[in-house]
N, C-alpha and C positions, 0 to 999 in steps of 0.2 A: 742782888737784882737778879730776877731769872734772865737768863738768854734768851736775846730773840729765836724765836721757833715759826717754823710755817704751818705747823699742824691748826694751830690753835685760829691762825687767819682764816685756812680752809674751813673749819668748823663754823668760826662766825661769818662767811659769806654764804654757808649753805643756810644758816639760818635768815639770813636777810634775804634768801631766794623766796620765800613763802608769798604767797598771794595775798595782795593788798587788799583790805578792806577799808573802807571810809569810815570817819567817826562819828557816833551817830547820838541824838538826844538819849536813846536807852541807854547807850553807853556811860553818857554821864551821870545821869540817875543811879545807875548800877555802882560806879563810882562814890558818888554820895552815901549811898547803903553803906558800904563798908566802911569808909570813913566815919560814918556815923556811928556804927558797931566800934570803931577803935577808941573813938572819942568817949563812947559810953564803958570801954574797959570790958566790954564782951566780945572778947576773941574768938567764940564759937560762932557767933550772930554773924562777925567780921569774915570768918575763914567760909562760912554758910554761903554768905553772898559772894564771895571772893569765887568761889568753886563755880557758881550759878552764872556769874559774869564772863569767866572763863569758856564754859560750854558755849557761849555766845559768841567766843573770838572777838569779842570789842576791844578795839586797840586801846581804849583808856586804860581798861581793865589789864591789859596785858602789861602795859608801863606800871600800873600802881603794884601788879603781882610782882615784877622785878625791884622795885625799891623795897617792897615786903619783905622779900626771901634776902635782897641783898643786906638789910638792917636788922634783919632778925624780929619782925614787930608781928606778933602773933602767929608767928611760922617760926621752924627754927631757920637760922640763918643757913643760906647756901647761895653761896657768889656763881657755882655756874649755874644751877637753876636760873638764879637771876637774870644771868646772859640770854639765857635761852628765852624768858620771856621778854626782854631788852630787845632781841634782835628781833621775834616777831612782831613785837609793837611797831618796832622801826619799818619793819617790810609791809607793815599797813598803815603808813603815814604818819605815824607819831614821831616826828624830827628829832623831839628831846632827846629820843633814846640813844641815840651815837653819842650824844654828848654824855649822856649816863652811863655807857658802857666804856668811854673813855675816861672818863674820871674813876670809874672802879678798879679798872687794869691798872691805872697807876698807883693806887691806892696801897701802902705797905700792907695793911690788912689782906690784900689780897695777892701779893706776889712780892713786888709789882711785877707785870709783863710789860715792859716797855714797848715792844712790837706791836701787842694788841693795842695799846694804848694810842700811840702814835698811828696807827693802821686807821682807827675810828676818828681819831681826832682830825686827823689830816684829809680823810676822804670823804667826810659827811658833816664837818663842821666849818668854821670860817676860820679856824686857828691855823694860822701861817707865819709862826717866828721863822726869821732866815736861819738860823743855827739847826732848825729841824725839819726842814723842807727836803722831799728826796725828788728826784727825775719825775716826770709825769707818768713816763711807761711804768716806773715801780709800782704805783698805786693800781696798777691792773692787773699785775703781777705776783702774788704773795711769796713765790721764791726769790724773784728778784728784790723784792721789799724788806726780805729778810737779811738776803747777801748785802745789801746796800748798809742795813743797820750794824751787821758782823764787822763791816769796816770802821767803825766809828770808835773813837777811845770812851772809856768807862765814863769821863767828866762828863762828855758831851750828851752821853745815853740818858745818865744822871739830870741834868739841867734839863733833857726836853720831855723827859718822865715828869718832870715838877712843873714845868708851864703847862704841858696838856693836862695834868691834874689840876692843878689852880683855875686855870680856863675854861677848861670843859666842866668843873664843878659851878661856875659861876654861869656859865651858857646853861646848864641843865636846872638850875634852881631859880633862877631869878623870873620872877611872874609878875603881870600886872596887878600893882598893889590892889587889896578889895577895897580901901577907903575911896582911891581914885576911881576904881568902876561905879561905886555907889554914886558919885558924885559928878560920873562922864567927863574927864579929863585926861588929857594925855600930857605927854614932854619927852625932854629929850635929857639925857645924862652920859656924861663922856668919862669913862673909867682909864685911868693911866695906872698901869701896872708896872711897878719897878722890881721886879723878879731879885735883882741885888741885893736889896736893903733888908728885906724884904716890906713893900708898901704898897697900898692901893690909896691910889687919890682919886676921888670924885668933884666934877665939875657940872653944875646943873645949866643946862642948857634953855632952849624956849618951850614953853609950856602951851596947851592948846584945851580950848572948849567945844564940848560937843553938844548937839541937841538933847536935853532931858525930856523923854518920851512920858507921858502920862500925869498924872497926877504928883507936882514936885514941890516940897515944903521948902518954904522960905527961909529957913536956917540954912537948908543944903545949898539954897543959891549964894548965900553969905560966904558960908564955909569955904566955896572954890575959889574965894578970893584971898582965903587965909594962907599965912605962912606955912602950916603943918600940910595943906593940900600940895603946896608947892615944892617940898620938899620930901614929898611921900616916894618918887620915884628913889631920889637919891638915897634915902634912908632903908629902901628893900636892898638895895644895890651893896650899900655898906654891911647890911647883916650879912647876908650870903658869902661877899668877898671876906669879911674876918672868919668867917667859917670854914670857908675853902683854905686861906692862910694857915689856918690850925689843923688842916686835914692830912698835909705832907710836909712831910721833914725838909729843912730847905738844905740843898746838896753842898753849898758854898763853891766857892770860884766863879760867879757869874758878876761879871761887871757891874758897879753899882750905879753906871749911867745906863745900863740897859732899860729898855722901855716897850710896852707892848701898850698901844694904845684903842679903845675900842669904843664905837658910840652906841648905846641903847635909845630906840625911839620906841616908846610906848606909846600905844593907839588902842583904840576900842575894837578895831579889826583881829589883832593879834596881841598875844602877850607881849611880845619886845621883839625889834627888828634889831641885832647885834650887826657890825659892820666893823673893819679895821679903818684905818688911814690910809689904805690902798686900796680899800672898798667900801665905798663911800654906799650910806645908807640910802634905800629907795624910799620915795616920799609917801607919806600917808594916803 
């Protein structure tokens, strides 16, 4: 595991200091165009549309560009370049970018770099497990942040890198399920992560129905009451959670009774609202 360094944090801060841009309908359309090219296995088209979207500095395209370069989809895999796009997207208002940066830096494929992973996880996401916290002042000073981490034993660094990776991957990838969006429903799911096992447990909470605007199919109204609809949010979290657990090697040594609890509230206004037991969800 790479030793904590100050330089990478300074670069991240500079990247995040760019001027912000609001998301636009044009940006969403640009993303759709890129994805359609990828779905059609036409990388030339996808890259052309990517370049066009980047020229316009669409936040959504910056976020997607980071993902493409991180995963090597239609472009050569390049993690440092992915970070640059993610940092620009974050500065432009794409909050999910912070979790993607934290998850990427925690990934063994990119180092890992525990200092950068924890910097982004602690500073820009709801990630706050007790073993991984630092004094508030350290989050405003990269030198002090790195000094704090250098005093930690290797086991603590490994544990926190693992926790940051798993939780940031989930935070970055969980989306409002398309099936639920089409039927205008929302719902709550409580995620219990037992990192010492490791295991993720999910409990479905309340569900909500929103007004369906325009022409509504009678079958869609009936489907809103079905078990498949009610379990959609739980299924979405389960898929992402399993992928997160598979992404990071377990460090060992974590007590089996260790527990991180997060409640996700899916609604029509936002993809999801994560919160911890110590930071209650805001109402829809």
